[in-house]
CHARMM-style PDB file with segment names, atoms N, HN, CA, C and O in Angstrom:
ATOM      1  N   MET     1      -1.947   5.542 -24.209  1.00  0.00      PROA
ATOM      2  CA  MET     1      -3.225   6.160 -23.967  1.00  0.00      PROA
ATOM      3  C   MET     1      -3.366   6.376 -22.471  1.00  0.00      PROA
ATOM      4  O   MET     1      -2.929   5.543 -21.677  1.00  0.00      PROA
ATOM      5  N   THR     2      -3.962   7.464 -22.092  1.00  0.00      PROA
ATOM      6  HN  THR     2      -4.318   8.140 -22.737  1.00  0.00      PROA
ATOM      7  CA  THR     2      -4.271   7.711 -20.684  1.00  0.00      PROA
ATOM      8  C   THR     2      -5.754   7.992 -20.538  1.00  0.00      PROA
ATOM      9  O   THR     2      -6.410   8.490 -21.453  1.00  0.00      PROA
ATOM     10  N   THR     3      -6.256   7.663 -19.374  1.00  0.00      PROA
ATOM     11  HN  THR     3      -5.723   7.258 -18.630  1.00  0.00      PROA
ATOM     12  CA  THR     3      -7.630   7.985 -19.029  1.00  0.00      PROA
ATOM     13  C   THR     3      -7.701   8.130 -17.517  1.00  0.00      PROA
ATOM     14  O   THR     3      -6.841   7.623 -16.797  1.00  0.00      PROA
ATOM     15  N   HSD     4      -8.697   8.802 -17.053  1.00  0.00      PROA
ATOM     16  HN  HSD     4      -9.396   9.214 -17.638  1.00  0.00      PROA
ATOM     17  CA  HSD     4      -8.855   9.036 -15.624  1.00  0.00      PROA
ATOM     18  C   HSD     4     -10.083   8.307 -15.116  1.00  0.00      PROA
ATOM     19  O   HSD     4     -11.114   8.261 -15.788  1.00  0.00      PROA
ATOM     20  N   GLY     5      -9.967   7.738 -13.926  1.00  0.00      PROA
ATOM     21  HN  GLY     5      -9.130   7.775 -13.381  1.00  0.00      PROA
ATOM     22  CA  GLY     5     -11.090   7.057 -13.319  1.00  0.00      PROA
ATOM     23  C   GLY     5     -10.790   6.728 -11.879  1.00  0.00      PROA
ATOM     24  O   GLY     5      -9.665   6.903 -11.411  1.00  0.00      PROA
ATOM     25  N   ASP     6     -11.798   6.252 -11.177  1.00  0.00      PROA
ATOM     26  HN  ASP     6     -12.712   6.110 -11.557  1.00  0.00      PROA
ATOM     27  CA  ASP     6     -11.631   5.887  -9.768  1.00  0.00      PROA
ATOM     28  C   ASP     6     -10.940   4.535  -9.609  1.00  0.00      PROA
ATOM     29  O   ASP     6     -10.291   4.282  -8.594  1.00  0.00      PROA
ATOM     30  N   SER     7     -11.081   3.665 -10.616  1.00  0.00      PROA
ATOM     31  HN  SER     7     -11.608   3.871 -11.440  1.00  0.00      PROA
ATOM     32  CA  SER     7     -10.489   2.328 -10.558  1.00  0.00      PROA
ATOM     33  C   SER     7     -10.500   1.730 -11.969  1.00  0.00      PROA
ATOM     34  O   SER     7     -11.139   2.263 -12.876  1.00  0.00      PROA
ATOM     35  N   LEU     8      -9.793   0.628 -12.135  1.00  0.00      PROA
ATOM     36  HN  LEU     8      -9.274   0.194 -11.399  1.00  0.00      PROA
ATOM     37  CA  LEU     8      -9.819  -0.076 -13.420  1.00  0.00      PROA
ATOM     38  C   LEU     8     -11.239  -0.547 -13.719  1.00  0.00      PROA
ATOM     39  O   LEU     8     -11.693  -0.495 -14.862  1.00  0.00      PROA
ATOM     40  N   GLU     9     -11.923  -0.999 -12.693  1.00  0.00      PROA
ATOM     41  HN  GLU     9     -11.554  -1.041 -11.765  1.00  0.00      PROA
ATOM     42  CA  GLU     9     -13.301  -1.461 -12.871  1.00  0.00      PROA
ATOM     43  C   GLU     9     -14.205  -0.332 -13.364  1.00  0.00      PROA
ATOM     44  O   GLU     9     -15.076  -0.553 -14.205  1.00  0.00      PROA
ATOM     45  N   ASP    10     -13.998   0.866 -12.844  1.00  0.00      PROA
ATOM     46  HN  ASP    10     -13.290   1.045 -12.161  1.00  0.00      PROA
ATOM     47  CA  ASP    10     -14.755   2.039 -13.276  1.00  0.00      PROA
ATOM     48  C   ASP    10     -14.508   2.307 -14.762  1.00  0.00      PROA
ATOM     49  O   ASP    10     -15.449   2.566 -15.513  1.00  0.00      PROA
ATOM     50  N   ILE    11     -13.277   2.245 -15.172  1.00  0.00      PROA
ATOM     51  HN  ILE    11     -12.513   2.035 -14.562  1.00  0.00      PROA
ATOM     52  CA  ILE    11     -12.915   2.519 -16.562  1.00  0.00      PROA
ATOM     53  C   ILE    11     -13.474   1.444 -17.496  1.00  0.00      PROA
ATOM     54  O   ILE    11     -13.909   1.748 -18.607  1.00  0.00      PROA
ATOM     55  N   GLN    12     -13.462   0.197 -17.047  1.00  0.00      PROA
ATOM     56  HN  GLN    12     -13.109  -0.050 -16.144  1.00  0.00      PROA
ATOM     57  CA  GLN    12     -13.964  -0.908 -17.872  1.00  0.00      PROA
ATOM     58  C   GLN    12     -15.455  -0.780 -18.168  1.00  0.00      PROA
ATOM     59  O   GLN    12     -15.936  -1.346 -19.150  1.00  0.00      PROA
ATOM     60  N   LYS    13     -16.185  -0.056 -17.349  1.00  0.00      PROA
ATOM     61  HN  LYS    13     -15.795   0.404 -16.551  1.00  0.00      PROA
ATOM     62  CA  LYS    13     -17.632   0.106 -17.521  1.00  0.00      PROA
ATOM     63  C   LYS    13     -18.002   1.255 -18.454  1.00  0.00      PROA
ATOM     64  O   LYS    13     -19.163   1.379 -18.845  1.00  0.00      PROA
ATOM     65  N   ARG    14     -17.051   2.081 -18.810  1.00  0.00      PROA
ATOM     66  HN  ARG    14     -16.108   1.980 -18.493  1.00  0.00      PROA
ATOM     67  CA  ARG    14     -17.365   3.252 -19.634  1.00  0.00      PROA
ATOM     68  C   ARG    14     -17.670   2.834 -21.080  1.00  0.00      PROA
ATOM     69  O   ARG    14     -16.892   2.109 -21.699  1.00  0.00      PROA
ATOM     70  N   PRO    15     -18.799   3.295 -21.604  1.00  0.00      PROA
ATOM     71  CA  PRO    15     -19.209   2.891 -22.955  1.00  0.00      PROA
ATOM     72  C   PRO    15     -18.187   3.214 -24.047  1.00  0.00      PROA
ATOM     73  O   PRO    15     -18.060   2.461 -25.013  1.00  0.00      PROA
ATOM     74  N   THR    16     -17.467   4.312 -23.908  1.00  0.00      PROA
ATOM     75  HN  THR    16     -17.570   4.924 -23.123  1.00  0.00      PROA
ATOM     76  CA  THR    16     -16.497   4.678 -24.949  1.00  0.00      PROA
ATOM     77  C   THR    16     -15.211   3.867 -24.860  1.00  0.00      PROA
ATOM     78  O   THR    16     -14.526   3.691 -25.868  1.00  0.00      PROA
ATOM     79  N   LEU    17     -14.873   3.373 -23.681  1.00  0.00      PROA
ATOM     80  HN  LEU    17     -15.430   3.516 -22.862  1.00  0.00      PROA
ATOM     81  CA  LEU    17     -13.629   2.621 -23.505  1.00  0.00      PROA
ATOM     82  C   LEU    17     -13.831   1.115 -23.546  1.00  0.00      PROA
ATOM     83  O   LEU    17     -12.904   0.379 -23.885  1.00  0.00      PROA
ATOM     84  N   LYS    18     -15.006   0.653 -23.213  1.00  0.00      PROA
ATOM     85  HN  LYS    18     -15.758   1.251 -22.938  1.00  0.00      PROA
ATOM     86  CA  LYS    18     -15.268  -0.783 -23.136  1.00  0.00      PROA
ATOM     87  C   LYS    18     -14.860  -1.531 -24.419  1.00  0.00      PROA
ATOM     88  O   LYS    18     -14.178  -2.550 -24.319  1.00  0.00      PROA
ATOM     89  N   PRO    19     -15.249  -1.068 -25.615  1.00  0.00      PROA
ATOM     90  CA  PRO    19     -14.849  -1.795 -26.836  1.00  0.00      PROA
ATOM     91  C   PRO    19     -13.329  -1.845 -27.027  1.00  0.00      PROA
ATOM     92  O   PRO    19     -12.793  -2.856 -27.481  1.00  0.00      PROA
ATOM     93  N   ILE    20     -12.647  -0.772 -26.686  1.00  0.00      PROA
ATOM     94  HN  ILE    20     -13.083   0.049 -26.317  1.00  0.00      PROA
ATOM     95  CA  ILE    20     -11.189  -0.718 -26.833  1.00  0.00      PROA
ATOM     96  C   ILE    20     -10.542  -1.736 -25.900  1.00  0.00      PROA
ATOM     97  O   ILE    20      -9.617  -2.445 -26.295  1.00  0.00      PROA
ATOM     98  N   LEU    21     -11.024  -1.806 -24.670  1.00  0.00      PROA
ATOM     99  HN  LEU    21     -11.775  -1.229 -24.349  1.00  0.00      PROA
ATOM    100  CA  LEU    21     -10.472  -2.752 -23.702  1.00  0.00      PROA
ATOM    101  C   LEU    21     -10.784  -4.193 -24.096  1.00  0.00      PROA
ATOM    102  O   LEU    21      -9.952  -5.081 -23.909  1.00  0.00      PROA
ATOM    103  N   GLU    22     -11.970  -4.428 -24.638  1.00  0.00      PROA
ATOM    104  HN  GLU    22     -12.645  -3.706 -24.790  1.00  0.00      PROA
ATOM    105  CA  GLU    22     -12.358  -5.779 -25.049  1.00  0.00      PROA
ATOM    106  C   GLU    22     -11.529  -6.283 -26.229  1.00  0.00      PROA
ATOM    107  O   GLU    22     -11.415  -7.494 -26.423  1.00  0.00      PROA
ATOM    108  N   MET    23     -10.952  -5.387 -27.016  1.00  0.00      PROA
ATOM    109  HN  MET    23     -11.044  -4.403 -26.859  1.00  0.00      PROA
ATOM    110  CA  MET    23     -10.095  -5.785 -28.139  1.00  0.00      PROA
ATOM    111  C   MET    23      -8.759  -6.363 -27.666  1.00  0.00      PROA
ATOM    112  O   MET    23      -8.052  -7.005 -28.443  1.00  0.00      PROA
ATOM    113  N   GLY    24      -8.418  -6.141 -26.420  1.00  0.00      PROA
ATOM    114  HN  GLY    24      -8.992  -5.619 -25.789  1.00  0.00      PROA
ATOM    115  CA  GLY    24      -7.171  -6.675 -25.886  1.00  0.00      PROA
ATOM    116  C   GLY    24      -5.922  -5.970 -26.392  1.00  0.00      PROA
ATOM    117  O   GLY    24      -4.859  -6.582 -26.497  1.00  0.00      PROA
ATOM    118  N   ILE    25      -6.047  -4.705 -26.700  1.00  0.00      PROA
ATOM    119  HN  ILE    25      -6.911  -4.209 -26.614  1.00  0.00      PROA
ATOM    120  CA  ILE    25      -4.939  -3.926 -27.250  1.00  0.00      PROA
ATOM    121  C   ILE    25      -3.842  -3.695 -26.215  1.00  0.00      PROA
ATOM    122  O   ILE    25      -2.662  -3.646 -26.562  1.00  0.00      PROA
ATOM    123  N   PHE    26      -4.220  -3.557 -24.960  1.00  0.00      PROA
ATOM    124  HN  PHE    26      -5.178  -3.597 -24.678  1.00  0.00      PROA
ATOM    125  CA  PHE    26      -3.269  -3.189 -23.919  1.00  0.00      PROA
ATOM    126  C   PHE    26      -2.735  -4.409 -23.180  1.00  0.00      PROA
ATOM    127  O   PHE    26      -3.485  -5.335 -22.871  1.00  0.00      PROA
ATOM    128  N   ASP    27      -1.432  -4.405 -22.897  1.00  0.00      PROA
ATOM    129  HN  ASP    27      -0.823  -3.652 -23.148  1.00  0.00      PROA
ATOM    130  CA  ASP    27      -0.780  -5.486 -22.158  1.00  0.00      PROA
ATOM    131  C   ASP    27      -0.861  -5.268 -20.657  1.00  0.00      PROA
ATOM    132  O   ASP    27      -0.940  -6.224 -19.885  1.00  0.00      PROA
ATOM    133  N   ARG    28      -0.843  -4.004 -20.247  1.00  0.00      PROA
ATOM    134  HN  ARG    28      -0.779  -3.228 -20.873  1.00  0.00      PROA
ATOM    135  CA  ARG    28      -0.870  -3.697 -18.819  1.00  0.00      PROA
ATOM    136  C   ARG    28      -1.443  -2.319 -18.575  1.00  0.00      PROA
ATOM    137  O   ARG    28      -1.553  -1.489 -19.477  1.00  0.00      PROA
ATOM    138  N   PHE    29      -1.803  -2.108 -17.327  1.00  0.00      PROA
ATOM    139  HN  PHE    29      -1.715  -2.783 -16.594  1.00  0.00      PROA
ATOM    140  CA  PHE    29      -2.360  -0.836 -16.894  1.00  0.00      PROA
ATOM    141  C   PHE    29      -1.558  -0.344 -15.696  1.00  0.00      PROA
ATOM    142  O   PHE    29      -1.223  -1.125 -14.806  1.00  0.00      PROA
ATOM    143  N   VAL    30      -1.257   0.922 -15.675  1.00  0.00      PROA
ATOM    144  HN  VAL    30      -1.529   1.557 -16.399  1.00  0.00      PROA
ATOM    145  CA  VAL    30      -0.525   1.535 -14.572  1.00  0.00      PROA
ATOM    146  C   VAL    30      -1.482   2.478 -13.859  1.00  0.00      PROA
ATOM    147  O   VAL    30      -2.013   3.415 -14.454  1.00  0.00      PROA
ATOM    148  N   GLU    31      -1.693   2.213 -12.571  1.00  0.00      PROA
ATOM    149  HN  GLU    31      -1.261   1.451 -12.087  1.00  0.00      PROA
ATOM    150  CA  GLU    31      -2.565   3.069 -11.773  1.00  0.00      PROA
ATOM    151  C   GLU    31      -1.708   4.059 -10.998  1.00  0.00      PROA
ATOM    152  O   GLU    31      -0.735   3.690 -10.341  1.00  0.00      PROA
ATOM    153  N   LEU    32      -2.095   5.315 -11.091  1.00  0.00      PROA
ATOM    154  HN  LEU    32      -2.886   5.615 -11.625  1.00  0.00      PROA
ATOM    155  CA  LEU    32      -1.356   6.380 -10.416  1.00  0.00      PROA
ATOM    156  C   LEU    32      -2.174   6.972  -9.293  1.00  0.00      PROA
ATOM    157  O   LEU    32      -3.404   6.987  -9.344  1.00  0.00      PROA
ATOM    158  N   GLY    33      -1.488   7.458  -8.285  1.00  0.00      PROA
ATOM    159  HN  GLY    33      -0.489   7.447  -8.244  1.00  0.00      PROA
ATOM    160  CA  GLY    33      -2.134   8.126  -7.158  1.00  0.00      PROA
ATOM    161  C   GLY    33      -1.310   9.331  -6.750  1.00  0.00      PROA
ATOM    162  O   GLY    33      -0.463   9.806  -7.506  1.00  0.00      PROA
ATOM    163  N   ARG    34      -1.564   9.813  -5.564  1.00  0.00      PROA
ATOM    164  HN  ARG    34      -2.253   9.427  -4.949  1.00  0.00      PROA
ATOM    165  CA  ARG    34      -0.856  11.002  -5.062  1.00  0.00      PROA
ATOM    166  C   ARG    34      -0.220  10.760  -3.701  1.00  0.00      PROA
ATOM    167  O   ARG    34       0.153  11.715  -3.018  1.00  0.00      PROA
ATOM    168  N   ILE    35      -0.091   9.508  -3.297  1.00  0.00      PROA
ATOM    169  HN  ILE    35      -0.394   8.733  -3.852  1.00  0.00      PROA
ATOM    170  CA  ILE    35       0.384   9.200  -1.956  1.00  0.00      PROA
ATOM    171  C   ILE    35       1.754   9.814  -1.653  1.00  0.00      PROA
ATOM    172  O   ILE    35       1.996  10.251  -0.528  1.00  0.00      PROA
ATOM    173  N   SER    36       2.638   9.850  -2.629  1.00  0.00      PROA
ATOM    174  HN  SER    36       2.441   9.494  -3.542  1.00  0.00      PROA
ATOM    175  CA  SER    36       3.963  10.473  -2.460  1.00  0.00      PROA
ATOM    176  C   SER    36       4.138  11.613  -3.452  1.00  0.00      PROA
ATOM    177  O   SER    36       5.251  11.906  -3.890  1.00  0.00      PROA
ATOM    178  N   GLY    37       3.033  12.248  -3.798  1.00  0.00      PROA
ATOM    179  HN  GLY    37       2.129  12.010  -3.442  1.00  0.00      PROA
ATOM    180  CA  GLY    37       3.038  13.309  -4.802  1.00  0.00      PROA
ATOM    181  C   GLY    37       2.347  12.830  -6.062  1.00  0.00      PROA
ATOM    182  O   GLY    37       2.186  11.626  -6.259  1.00  0.00      PROA
ATOM    183  N   PRO    38       1.937  13.752  -6.919  1.00  0.00      PROA
ATOM    184  CA  PRO    38       1.237  13.394  -8.155  1.00  0.00      PROA
ATOM    185  C   PRO    38       2.057  12.421  -9.004  1.00  0.00      PROA
ATOM    186  O   PRO    38       3.271  12.565  -9.143  1.00  0.00      PROA
ATOM    187  N   GLY    39       1.377  11.445  -9.556  1.00  0.00      PROA
ATOM    188  HN  GLY    39       0.390  11.328  -9.442  1.00  0.00      PROA
ATOM    189  CA  GLY    39       2.035  10.493 -10.449  1.00  0.00      PROA
ATOM    190  C   GLY    39       2.684   9.318  -9.753  1.00  0.00      PROA
ATOM    191  O   GLY    39       3.452   8.588 -10.380  1.00  0.00      PROA
ATOM    192  N   THR    40       2.402   9.111  -8.481  1.00  0.00      PROA
ATOM    193  HN  THR    40       1.778   9.705  -7.972  1.00  0.00      PROA
ATOM    194  CA  THR    40       2.945   7.960  -7.752  1.00  0.00      PROA
ATOM    195  C   THR    40       2.281   6.687  -8.273  1.00  0.00      PROA
ATOM    196  O   THR    40       1.054   6.609  -8.328  1.00  0.00      PROA
ATOM    197  N   ILE    41       3.075   5.698  -8.653  1.00  0.00      PROA
ATOM    198  HN  ILE    41       4.072   5.761  -8.608  1.00  0.00      PROA
ATOM    199  CA  ILE    41       2.520   4.430  -9.127  1.00  0.00      PROA
ATOM    200  C   ILE    41       1.964   3.669  -7.931  1.00  0.00      PROA
ATOM    201  O   ILE    41       2.692   3.370  -6.984  1.00  0.00      PROA
ATOM    202  N   THR    42       0.665   3.357  -7.977  1.00  0.00      PROA
ATOM    203  HN  THR    42       0.074   3.600  -8.746  1.00  0.00      PROA
ATOM    204  CA  THR    42       0.048   2.607  -6.891  1.00  0.00      PROA
ATOM    205  C   THR    42      -0.063   1.127  -7.221  1.00  0.00      PROA
ATOM    206  O   THR    42      -0.034   0.293  -6.317  1.00  0.00      PROA
ATOM    207  N   SER    43      -0.191   0.786  -8.501  1.00  0.00      PROA
ATOM    208  HN  SER    43      -0.215   1.464  -9.235  1.00  0.00      PROA
ATOM    209  CA  SER    43      -0.189  -0.618  -8.913  1.00  0.00      PROA
ATOM    210  C   SER    43       0.000  -0.718 -10.415  1.00  0.00      PROA
ATOM    211  O   SER    43      -0.236   0.231 -11.164  1.00  0.00      PROA
ATOM    212  N   ILE    44       0.433  -1.891 -10.825  1.00  0.00      PROA
ATOM    213  HN  ILE    44       0.625  -2.661 -10.217  1.00  0.00      PROA
ATOM    214  CA  ILE    44       0.551  -2.228 -12.240  1.00  0.00      PROA
ATOM    215  C   ILE    44      -0.259  -3.502 -12.421  1.00  0.00      PROA
ATOM    216  O   ILE    44      -0.088  -4.467 -11.676  1.00  0.00      PROA
ATOM    217  N   ARG    45      -1.136  -3.499 -13.407  1.00  0.00      PROA
ATOM    218  HN  ARG    45      -1.274  -2.714 -14.012  1.00  0.00      PROA
ATOM    219  CA  ARG    45      -2.018  -4.648 -13.634  1.00  0.00      PROA
ATOM    220  C   ARG    45      -1.810  -5.243 -15.017  1.00  0.00      PROA
ATOM    221  O   ARG    45      -1.487  -4.540 -15.975  1.00  0.00      PROA
ATOM    222  N   GLU    46      -1.999  -6.542 -15.099  1.00  0.00      PROA
ATOM    223  HN  GLU    46      -2.261  -7.113 -14.321  1.00  0.00      PROA
ATOM    224  CA  GLU    46      -1.987  -7.234 -16.380  1.00  0.00      PROA
ATOM    225  C   GLU    46      -3.281  -6.869 -17.120  1.00  0.00      PROA
ATOM    226  O   GLU    46      -4.191  -6.278 -16.537  1.00  0.00      PROA
ATOM    227  N   ALA    47      -3.352  -7.218 -18.384  1.00  0.00      PROA
ATOM    228  HN  ALA    47      -2.613  -7.698 -18.857  1.00  0.00      PROA
ATOM    229  CA  ALA    47      -4.550  -6.941 -19.173  1.00  0.00      PROA
ATOM    230  C   ALA    47      -5.800  -7.550 -18.547  1.00  0.00      PROA
ATOM    231  O   ALA    47      -6.895  -7.008 -18.701  1.00  0.00      PROA
ATOM    232  N   SER    48      -5.650  -8.659 -17.849  1.00  0.00      PROA
ATOM    233  HN  SER    48      -4.761  -9.099 -17.723  1.00  0.00      PROA
ATOM    234  CA  SER    48      -6.779  -9.327 -17.195  1.00  0.00      PROA
ATOM    235  C   SER    48      -7.266  -8.561 -15.968  1.00  0.00      PROA
ATOM    236  O   SER    48      -8.350  -8.832 -15.452  1.00  0.00      PROA
ATOM    237  N   GLY    49      -6.459  -7.599 -15.499  1.00  0.00      PROA
ATOM    238  HN  GLY    49      -5.578  -7.379 -15.918  1.00  0.00      PROA
ATOM    239  CA  GLY    49      -6.800  -6.832 -14.309  1.00  0.00      PROA
ATOM    240  C   GLY    49      -6.066  -7.317 -13.075  1.00  0.00      PROA
ATOM    241  O   GLY    49      -6.097  -6.658 -12.035  1.00  0.00      PROA
ATOM    242  N   LYS    50      -5.398  -8.474 -13.179  1.00  0.00      PROA
ATOM    243  HN  LYS    50      -5.373  -9.008 -14.023  1.00  0.00      PROA
ATOM    244  CA  LYS    50      -4.658  -9.018 -12.043  1.00  0.00      PROA
ATOM    245  C   LYS    50      -3.430  -8.148 -11.764  1.00  0.00      PROA
ATOM    246  O   LYS    50      -2.712  -7.764 -12.687  1.00  0.00      PROA
ATOM    247  N   LYS    51      -3.197  -7.843 -10.490  1.00  0.00      PROA
ATOM    248  HN  LYS    51      -3.781  -8.156  -9.741  1.00  0.00      PROA
ATOM    249  CA  LYS    51      -2.045  -7.034 -10.118  1.00  0.00      PROA
ATOM    250  C   LYS    51      -0.762  -7.848 -10.271  1.00  0.00      PROA
ATOM    251  O   LYS    51      -0.716  -9.033  -9.943  1.00  0.00      PROA
ATOM    252  N   PHE    52       0.296  -7.171 -10.786  1.00  0.00      PROA
ATOM    253  HN  PHE    52       0.259  -6.208 -11.053  1.00  0.00      PROA
ATOM    254  CA  PHE    52       1.607  -7.785 -10.848  1.00  0.00      PROA
ATOM    255  C   PHE    52       2.127  -7.899  -9.416  1.00  0.00      PROA
ATOM    256  O   PHE    52       1.924  -6.997  -8.602  1.00  0.00      PROA
ATOM    257  N   ALA    53       2.786  -8.991  -9.120  1.00  0.00      PROA
ATOM    258  HN  ALA    53       2.951  -9.723  -9.781  1.00  0.00      PROA
ATOM    259  CA  ALA    53       3.406  -9.152  -7.802  1.00  0.00      PROA
ATOM    260  C   ALA    53       4.675  -8.347  -7.732  1.00  0.00      PROA
ATOM    261  O   ALA    53       5.420  -8.269  -8.708  1.00  0.00      PROA
ATOM    262  N   LYS    54       4.932  -7.743  -6.583  1.00  0.00      PROA
ATOM    263  HN  LYS    54       4.326  -7.806  -5.790  1.00  0.00      PROA
ATOM    264  CA  LYS    54       6.176  -6.987  -6.392  1.00  0.00      PROA
ATOM    265  C   LYS    54       7.326  -7.971  -6.257  1.00  0.00      PROA
ATOM    266  O   LYS    54       7.183  -9.038  -5.661  1.00  0.00      PROA
ATOM    267  N   LYS    55       8.469  -7.596  -6.820  1.00  0.00      PROA
ATOM    268  HN  LYS    55       8.586  -6.729  -7.304  1.00  0.00      PROA
ATOM    269  CA  LYS    55       9.655  -8.460  -6.733  1.00  0.00      PROA
ATOM    270  C   LYS    55      10.542  -8.017  -5.625  1.00  0.00      PROA
ATOM    271  OT1 LYS    55      11.590  -8.620  -5.395  1.00  0.00      PROA
TER     272      LYS     55
END
């Protein structure tokens, strides 16, 4: 599933997405930006919202 928003926090507040997120269906979230062109991965987050540490 994809959705657009300013941040994970922004998406979590949306009435249509909030129930889906509360069900815990997703294991992780991938945030994209445009820093090196469209689709650049800016962060990967766990379901809790915590950012994965870079290895």
